[in-house]
Every structure is written in C-alpha cells, then in structure tokens.
PATIDO-334115 format. One line per field, with one value per residue (C-alpha): residue in one letter; x, y, z. Coordinates in nm, 4 decimals. Example, Ala and Ser with C-alpha at 12.3 -4.5 7.8 and 13.67 -1.06 7.14 Angstrom:
% residues 2
baba = (A:S)
x = (1.2300:1.3670)
y = (-0.4500:-0.1060)
z = (0.7800:0.7140)
***
This chain:
% residues 352
baba = (M:G:D:K:M:K:I:W:I:A:T:G:G:T:G:G:H:V:F:P:A:L:S:V:V:T:E:L:V:K:C:G:H:S:V:T:V:S:S:D:G:R:V:L:K:M:V:K:D:S:K:P:K:A:A:K:M:V:F:I:W:A:S:G:V:G:A:K:S:K:I:K:Q:M:I:A:L:M:K:I:G:F:S:A:V:A:L:I:I:R:F:M:F:N:R:P:D:R:M:V:A:F:G:G:Y:A:S:V:P:A:V:F:A:A:H:V:W:K:I:P:T:Y:L:H:E:Q:N:A:A:I:G:R:A:N:K:F:A:L:R:W:V:K:T:L:M:T:S:F:Q:T:V:D:G:L:P:K:Q:T:N:V:K:I:V:Y:T:G:L:P:V:R:A:D:F:L:E:S:A:N:A:P:L:K:H:E:N:K:I:L:V:T:G:G:S:L:G:A:Q:V:L:D:D:I:V:P:I:A:I:K:D:M:K:N:K:K:I:F:I:T:H:Q:T:R:P:E:N:V:A:R:L:Q:R:F:Y:A:E:H:K:I:R:A:N:V:L:S:F:V:H:D:M:A:S:A:I:I:D:A:D:I:I:I:G:R:S:G:A:S:T:V:V:E:L:E:T:I:G:R:P:A:I:L:V:P:L:A:I:N:P:D:Q:A:A:N:A:E:C:Y:A:K:L:G:G:G:F:V:I:S:Q:D:K:L:S:A:K:W:L:A:S:T:L:D:D:L:F:D:N:P:A:K:L:D:K:M:A:K:K:S:Y:V:Q:N:K:A:V:E:K:I:I:E:T:I:I:A)
x = (-0.2805:-0.3519:-0.6358:-0.8942:-0.8514:-1.0448:-0.8486:-0.9153:-0.7922:-0.7743:-0.7597:-0.8951:-0.8038:-0.7247:-0.7430:-0.3676:-0.4350:-0.7589:-0.6748:-0.3735:-0.5804:-0.8691:-0.6355:-0.5302:-0.8909:-1.0025:-0.7281:-0.7887:-1.1615:-1.0728:-0.8572:-1.1598:-1.0551:-1.3166:-1.2307:-1.3535:-1.2511:-1.2612:-1.2440:-1.3326:-1.6105:-1.3941:-1.3504:-1.6423:-1.8303:-1.5139:-1.4587:-1.8265:-1.8369:-1.5070:-1.4829:-1.5866:-1.9418:-1.8121:-1.5987:-1.7692:-1.7494:-1.7002:-1.7061:-1.4232:-1.4665:-1.1335:-0.9711:-0.6152:-0.4373:-0.2360:-0.4758:-0.3221:-0.6057:-0.5568:-0.9327:-0.9404:-0.6422:-0.8203:-1.1390:-0.9350:-0.7622:-1.0979:-1.2445:-0.9436:-0.9694:-1.3441:-1.2968:-1.0128:-1.2361:-1.5227:-1.2896:-1.1371:-1.4909:-1.5759:-1.2610:-1.3489:-1.6369:-1.5136:-1.1387:-0.9624:-0.6607:-0.4645:-0.4725:-0.3345:-0.3224:-0.2591:-0.1688:-0.3531:-0.5077:-0.8100:-0.5764:-0.4543:-0.7608:-0.7634:-0.3883:-0.4176:-0.7189:-0.5329:-0.2321:-0.4530:-0.5709:-0.2237:-0.3480:-0.0532:-0.0458:0.1104:0.1511:0.2019:0.3875:0.3139:0.5847:0.9650:0.9445:0.7282:0.4070:0.3136:0.0245:0.2337:0.5265:0.2880:0.1327:0.4724:0.5101:0.2243:0.3348:0.5594:0.6053:0.6293:0.5752:0.7198:0.6512:1.0143:1.3416:1.4381:1.2221:1.3374:1.2363:1.2210:1.3082:1.6707:1.5695:1.2989:1.2302:0.9928:1.0667:1.0895:0.9620:0.9865:0.6657:0.6083:0.2806:-0.0264:-0.1430:-0.4569:-0.4745:-0.4476:-0.0967:0.0102:-0.1214:0.1040:0.4156:0.7458:0.5719:0.8305:0.8386:0.6417:0.8687:0.5827:0.7202:0.4553:0.4811:0.2366:0.2096:0.0219:0.0071:-0.2782:-0.5156:-0.2580:0.0154:-0.0222:0.0327:0.4134:0.3894:0.1146:0.3337:0.6659:0.5909:0.4005:0.6826:0.9416:0.7456:0.7188:1.0963:1.1894:1.3726:1.1674:0.8352:0.6766:0.5824:0.2310:0.1497:-0.1239:-0.1530:-0.3690:-0.4485:-0.7089:-1.0475:-0.9965:-0.6680:-0.7911:-0.9075:-0.5930:-0.3588:-0.5645:-0.5386:-0.1606:-0.0900:-0.3192:-0.1572:0.1884:0.0709:0.1608:-0.0429:-0.2008:-0.4773:-0.5540:-0.7913:-0.8818:-0.9004:-0.7256:-0.9781:-0.7324:-0.3993:-0.2382:-0.2967:-0.1795:0.1481:0.2030:0.1514:0.4008:0.7752:0.8313:0.6166:0.6502:0.4751:0.4690:0.5991:0.3190:0.3800:0.1179:0.2432:0.6039:0.5090:0.2827:0.5789:0.7998:0.5374:0.4998:0.8627:0.8630:1.1213:1.0101:1.1006:0.9692:0.9069:0.8258:0.5602:0.7635:0.5472:0.5607:0.8821:0.7290:0.7324:1.1014:1.1874:0.9727:1.1343:1.4811:1.4104:1.2945:1.5995:1.8347:1.7012:1.8273:1.4837:1.4720:1.5428:1.4324:1.4334:1.3082:1.0296:1.2487:1.5133:1.2706:1.3038:1.1589:1.5111:1.6436:1.3287:1.3326:1.6992:1.6581:1.3563:1.5286:1.8319:1.6141:1.4013:1.7209:1.8506:1.5819:1.8355:1.8793:1.5022:1.4894:1.7690:1.5873:1.2627:1.4419:1.6087:1.2837:1.0989:1.0414:0.8428:0.5304:0.4192:0.3025:-0.0352:0.1201:0.4068:0.1730:-0.0562:0.2450:0.3772:0.0513:-0.0498:0.2977)
y = (-7.9976:-8.3651:-8.5518:-8.3619:-8.4230:-8.4014:-8.1534:-8.0646:-7.7240:-7.6864:-7.3362:-7.1282:-6.9150:-6.5776:-6.3920:-6.4478:-6.8215:-6.7775:-6.5333:-6.7310:-7.0526:-6.8938:-6.7637:-7.1258:-7.2527:-7.0034:-7.1131:-7.4868:-7.4424:-7.2569:-7.5565:-7.7846:-7.9635:-8.0549:-7.8498:-7.8691:-7.6017:-7.6722:-7.3994:-7.3293:-7.1008:-6.7884:-6.7441:-6.9476:-6.6407:-6.4989:-6.8273:-6.8581:-6.5023:-6.5224:-6.8767:-6.9612:-7.1051:-7.4375:-7.5058:-7.7050:-7.5936:-7.7987:-7.6728:-7.7873:-7.7734:-7.6340:-7.3569:-7.2616:-7.4634:-7.1611:-7.0574:-7.0188:-7.2031:-7.5824:-7.6356:-7.4271:-7.6230:-7.9533:-7.8287:-7.7150:-8.0550:-8.2325:-8.0271:-8.1086:-8.4791:-8.4878:-8.3167:-8.5553:-8.8610:-8.7071:-8.6489:-8.9991:-9.1398:-8.8973:-8.9903:-9.3596:-9.2935:-8.9921:-8.9616:-8.6568:-8.7095:-8.4299:-8.2526:-7.8968:-7.7249:-7.3541:-7.3627:-7.2833:-7.5358:-7.5793:-7.7542:-8.0198:-8.2550:-8.2595:-8.3287:-8.6156:-8.7705:-8.7509:-8.9228:-9.2105:-9.2738:-9.2104:-8.9124:-8.7037:-8.3997:-8.0561:-7.7912:-7.4186:-7.2049:-6.8353:-6.7026:-6.7177:-6.9031:-7.2163:-7.1800:-7.4168:-7.5833:-7.6453:-7.7758:-8.0222:-8.1301:-8.1651:-8.5295:-8.6316:-8.4340:-8.5110:-8.1524:-7.8127:-7.5123:-7.1834:-6.8112:-6.7142:-6.8663:-6.9651:-7.0901:-7.0860:-7.3475:-7.6562:-7.9815:-8.0883:-8.4417:-8.4134:-8.6070:-8.3368:-8.1907:-7.8079:-7.6170:-7.2364:-7.1200:-6.7734:-6.6526:-6.5836:-6.2214:-6.0613:-5.9841:-5.6047:-5.6504:-5.8705:-5.6127:-5.3502:-5.5691:-5.3816:-5.0419:-4.7573:-4.5105:-4.1887:-3.9652:-3.7546:-3.7364:-3.9795:-4.2029:-4.4815:-4.5928:-4.9170:-5.0439:-5.2850:-5.3245:-5.5067:-5.3090:-4.9910:-4.7746:-4.7491:-4.6282:-4.3811:-4.2378:-4.2132:-4.1592:-3.8257:-3.6723:-3.7950:-3.6404:-3.3101:-3.3122:-3.3841:-3.1124:-3.2045:-3.0227:-3.1381:-3.4787:-3.6207:-3.9018:-4.1634:-4.3024:-4.6048:-4.6482:-4.7794:-4.5994:-4.4539:-4.2861:-4.1211:-3.7871:-3.7432:-3.7996:-3.5778:-3.2981:-3.3450:-3.3353:-3.0332:-2.8396:-2.8941:-2.8166:-3.1670:-3.2847:-3.6098:-3.8573:-4.0441:-4.3373:-4.6537:-4.8805:-4.8748:-5.0068:-5.0286:-5.1333:-5.2028:-4.8427:-4.7067:-4.9021:-4.8004:-4.4311:-4.4388:-4.3776:-4.5638:-4.7704:-4.7807:-5.0771:-5.4194:-5.7318:-5.9864:-6.2325:-6.0856:-5.7271:-5.8236:-6.0251:-5.7427:-5.5014:-5.7483:-5.8032:-5.4308:-5.3492:-5.0824:-4.9624:-4.9993:-4.9448:-5.2534:-5.2663:-5.6306:-5.6822:-5.7569:-6.0512:-6.2227:-6.4103:-6.4803:-6.1073:-6.0711:-6.3609:-6.2165:-5.8736:-6.0301:-6.2015:-5.8675:-5.6778:-5.9339:-5.8255:-5.4733:-5.3138:-5.1453:-5.1291:-5.3492:-5.1919:-5.3487:-5.1718:-5.0847:-4.9198:-4.7162:-4.3443:-4.0306:-3.8856:-4.1904:-4.2111:-3.8398:-3.8451:-4.1761:-4.0431:-3.7096:-3.8964:-4.1139:-3.8269:-3.6268:-3.9189:-4.0297:-4.2603:-4.4466:-4.4947:-4.6224:-4.8690:-4.9983:-5.0345:-5.2428:-5.4636:-5.5224:-5.6535:-6.0309:-6.1791:-6.3454:-6.6637:-6.8326:-6.9605:-7.1215:-7.2723:-7.4145:-7.5724:-7.7079:-7.8656:-8.0322:-8.1546:-8.2909)
z = (-5.0549:-5.1221:-4.9508:-4.7518:-4.3798:-4.0547:-3.8434:-3.4804:-3.3590:-2.9796:-2.8355:-2.5485:-2.2499:-2.4076:-2.7376:-2.7730:-2.8196:-3.0156:-3.2965:-3.4315:-3.4161:-3.6081:-3.8823:-3.9402:-3.9189:-4.1866:-4.4268:-4.3651:-4.4382:-4.7632:-4.8609:-4.8150:-4.4944:-4.2338:-3.9243:-3.5626:-3.3099:-2.9367:-2.6747:-2.3115:-2.1881:-2.1501:-2.5257:-2.6594:-2.7864:-2.9463:-3.1336:-3.2350:-3.3709:-3.5608:-3.6964:-4.0550:-4.0772:-4.2116:-3.9010:-3.6220:-3.2601:-2.9404:-2.5812:-2.3512:-1.9749:-1.8514:-1.6515:-1.5559:-1.2878:-1.1689:-0.8880:-0.5388:-0.3664:-0.3501:-0.3882:-0.7080:-0.8422:-0.7710:-0.9445:-1.2471:-1.2726:-1.2360:-1.5255:-1.7470:-1.6565:-1.7256:-2.0659:-2.1561:-2.0874:-2.2891:-2.5862:-2.5642:-2.5984:-2.8796:-3.0766:-3.0437:-3.2869:-3.4817:-3.4976:-3.6486:-3.8780:-3.7071:-3.3717:-3.3615:-3.0199:-2.9666:-2.5987:-2.2777:-2.0393:-2.2681:-2.5166:-2.2721:-2.2757:-2.6584:-2.6777:-2.4264:-2.6037:-2.9374:-2.7769:-2.6534:-3.0126:-3.1651:-3.3681:-3.5000:-3.2709:-3.3227:-3.0550:-3.1214:-2.8645:-2.9038:-2.6693:-2.6710:-2.3363:-2.3230:-2.1187:-1.8349:-2.0167:-2.3290:-2.1229:-1.9564:-2.2905:-2.4639:-2.3473:-2.5809:-2.8859:-3.1853:-3.3175:-3.1472:-3.3754:-3.2489:-3.2972:-3.2374:-3.3555:-3.0016:-2.7131:-2.3510:-2.0971:-2.3203:-2.1377:-2.1978:-2.2987:-2.5606:-2.8794:-2.9979:-3.3400:-3.3250:-3.6292:-3.6469:-3.8163:-3.6702:-3.5195:-3.7368:-3.7380:-3.8814:-4.2540:-4.2062:-4.0610:-4.3531:-4.6006:-4.4385:-4.4189:-4.4412:-4.4791:-4.4858:-4.1950:-4.2531:-4.0386:-3.9005:-3.5413:-3.4188:-3.1124:-3.0237:-2.6598:-2.5882:-2.2332:-2.2749:-1.9838:-1.7731:-1.6041:-1.8110:-1.5012:-1.5234:-1.8852:-1.7935:-1.5152:-1.7011:-2.0730:-2.0417:-1.8319:-2.0857:-2.3750:-2.1811:-2.1231:-2.4867:-2.6826:-2.9912:-2.9430:-3.2713:-3.1323:-3.1790:-2.9371:-2.9536:-2.6005:-2.5277:-2.1606:-1.9174:-1.9263:-1.5768:-1.6852:-2.0068:-1.8576:-1.6428:-1.9390:-2.1715:-1.9130:-1.8723:-2.2468:-2.2964:-2.0072:-2.1611:-2.5163:-2.6408:-2.9404:-2.8243:-2.8858:-2.5600:-2.5897:-2.4016:-2.7077:-3.0457:-3.2987:-3.5884:-3.4387:-3.7782:-3.8933:-3.5564:-3.5831:-3.9491:-3.8634:-3.5754:-3.6109:-3.2842:-3.0469:-2.6671:-2.5086:-2.3486:-2.5194:-2.5423:-2.8282:-3.0611:-3.0036:-3.0834:-3.3925:-3.5187:-3.4878:-3.6764:-3.9480:-4.0259:-3.9379:-3.6684:-3.4132:-3.0517:-2.6894:-2.5098:-2.1352:-2.0479:-1.7817:-1.4689:-1.3515:-1.6907:-1.7919:-2.1367:-2.2157:-2.1269:-2.3614:-2.6443:-2.6049:-2.6082:-2.9419:-3.0847:-2.9508:-3.1123:-3.4518:-3.3810:-3.4113:-3.0745:-2.7044:-2.4179:-2.0741:-1.7529:-1.5668:-1.2659:-1.4896:-1.7019:-1.6217:-1.7821:-1.8225:-2.0133:-2.2275:-2.3202:-2.4272:-2.6179:-2.8095:-2.8852:-3.0193:-3.2461:-3.3810:-3.4469:-3.6548:-3.9046:-4.0753:-3.7438:-3.7168:-4.0781:-4.0061:-3.6947:-3.8927:-4.1596:-3.8983:-3.7077:-4.0159:-4.0282:-4.3156:-4.1738:-4.3481:-4.0295:-4.1547:-4.4639:-4.2613:-3.9941:-4.2551:-4.4475:-4.1256:-4.0193:-4.3669:-4.4547)
***
C-alpha cells in the first residue's frame, strides 16, 4: 500500500451514506492509515458506535438544503458555510493527504475545504442517478467513484474522472456471494419504512391468488401493519412470517427464491452481491430508485414495474410462472450476480 497516509472520510445524512463509508474506514485503519471520519448530528451515534477505535471522529454542522421553507434553506446553507470555514482553518494546521466523500450535504463542507487546500478529493455516488449534494460538490472534485456502471444526471461538460468501483456492503453479504438458489418456494418482501403501503396492499392479494399454494412468505412491513397482515395470511392459510424489522437481511435474501421490494442503492447492490432474482417497485417520488432498478434490470436478474402499474393479477401470474420454471429462476439468479470488490477498488483508487 506504500506510504501511510492521513485520510479524511466525509459522510452523514443517512445509513445509506454511512455504512459504505465505514466499510472503507475499517479497511484503511487495518492497512495502517490515519483516518478521520466527519459526520453530521443525524448519524453521529451510528458512526461512533460502528467505527474502528483507531479512527478519529469530527462533528460537522450540516443539514439538507431540500426543505420547502426559504428560512430553513437559508439556515441549512449557513450551517454548511460555517462548517466549511471551520474545516478550512483546521486544514491550515493539520492537512489530510486525501479527502474521500460519500455524498449527502454533510460531505459538502469537507469537499470545499479540501479544494481550498488543493487536497486530492474523491467523491462516491451510491445511486445510478447523481444526488443533488454530489452534483453540487462535483465542481471541486477530480474523481467520481460510482456504485453502478452508468450514472444519470452528470453534467455534460465535466473534467471529472469516472471510476466504477461498486458500493461496499457488509461482510455477511460478501460471505454469501453467488449463493445458489434453494428452491424452497420462499418469497421475501421488503418495503422499508418509506412507502411500504403499496406493497402491503397488493402483495398479500397476489399471494392469495397464486395457483402455487406451497409458498412461504417473509414480509417486512411497518410496525402498525404487522397485525393486519398476519391476520390476512392466517385467514387464507398462507405460511408467512410478518415482521417490522429483518435483523439478518443477508440470510433472509439467501433463503428467498425471489425478492419483492424497493430499489434503494444498498438493496440493489445487496441483491447483486448474493445473486438473487427480484421484482423491483421503485419509490415513485425518488428518481434515484428508478435509475438503480434500471441498472439491475439490464443485467437480466428481474423485473422493474412502476408503482402505478403494479397489480395483484400481474404479480400473481408472474410469480406462478417463475415458480413453475425453476430453471428460469436459476438463470435470473446467475444473471443478477455481480462480484463485489468495492472496498478494494475504492482504496486502490484513492491510494493510487
């Protein structure tokens, strides 16, 4: 790995930005580099609890600029500006050799401060469509690392070098990479907390209407919907496990023959890492999810259907067709698999 370096990792906002960043932090610390992680208040505890002891921690004052209220937007910009000035002063006395930002508005002050001091800066985009904060920070960056092979929304005129690295996932997903299908008639439904309602309304009816009555469904939903779904499945004699949180998502994905869910970046990359067929229903208000799902569908691992076109009739007949053709499911599983070496590729890119 050559000389030991001082590396600053900027993250924050949501777990989707934090977990990939921490996978890289852990590996950099193992390699003997001196690592500092900066994050905003929303995920500070998550970072503190999960980072290696050797990595230092810095609080960044920042919040998203997407609020509707003009006053809230002004406050958010003021926080980002204040944090940028604080980091410019900090770097005057203690300058990192590399700046690596994992997106979100909490990354912007660190990227700007690094630009002021001409510190080589790398940005990671987790989605297949570039986020607003990353698009804004791109002007100060030499290299953009991507989770997917294509990224929508990049400026036409850009001198930024694009490097496809993939998205880091947790070790339990890597350990199960390319696991063969078990063919136990199992379906996993994950709606996440956001926008799970459409899946909760349509999936149970589709399962009830399927010709194949041997199905076992694991259905993750919001806490307030658990009892209703348990009752529905029990009334229709469908074997089901309804729960509000999946503690071991890697095992749940391995056990399933097909997954029905949203298409956040980490969900799609986890499916690719293990190699599982899926029916993806992108969250309608989120263009990133549509782009992520499209990248997955191009592999040939599954179907993408928009929320307004999803019907119980279509879903029931699609699932029956797949469970009647195990060879088709196997083929989709093979096509969906993408080898994940994201942590190694990211470190290779920033140390080079």
